[in-house]
N, C-alpha and C positions, 0 to 999 in steps of 0.2 A: 504494500500500500504506500502511496505517495502522500505527503502532507498536503493539506488544503492550503492553497495560496491564492493571492489576488493577482490580477493582471500586471500590477505595477511592482510586485515583489521581485527581487533579484537575489541571486545566490551570493553575490559579492566577489565572485572570482575575478572580475575585471574592475573592481573598485579602485579608485585613485588612493594610493597609500599616503599621499601628502595631505589629504583632507582630515581635519581634526574631528573628534567626536561631536563637538559643538556645531561645526559646519555640516556634518552629516545629519545631525538632528534638524538643523534649519532646512536642509534640502528636503528631508522627509516631511516636515511640517508644511513646506511650500507645496509639495505634491498633494498633501491632504487638503489644503485650502483650495488648490486648483480643482480638485475633484468636487469639493463642496460648491464652489462657484459654478461649475458646469451643471450641477444638479439643481441649482437655484434658477428661478425664472429670469433674473437679470443677467445671468452668465452668458446667455445666447447673444447678447448685444455686444460682447467684447470680441475684438480680434484676437488671434493667437498671442501676439505680443502683449496686448492689453490684459489678457487673462493671466499670463505669467507675471506681469508687473503687479497686478492687483494681488495675486497670491503671495508674491515676495513681500509686498508691503504689509499684508496681514500677518505673515509669518514673522516678520521683523518686529511687529508691534505686540505679538503674543506674549513674550516674556514680561513686557511692561504691564500688560493687562493682568497677568497672573499676580504680579507684585501688588498692583492696586487692589485686587480682590482679597489679598491676604491681609491688608491693613484694616 
């Protein structure tokens, strides 16, 4: 039996070894935001570049949002 995976999951065999764990987490979060945006009604109005820009901006803001919620 093979493990259940998602389409965006990767084995990591070709991962960039120079990427820090924090950068890897940010990339994963960006992909998650991109998928969320695509599933939202307004996501269809974005170009490919606009989608990734919005996802990157949301992912970059996410740690700050967590800090604000903890206070």
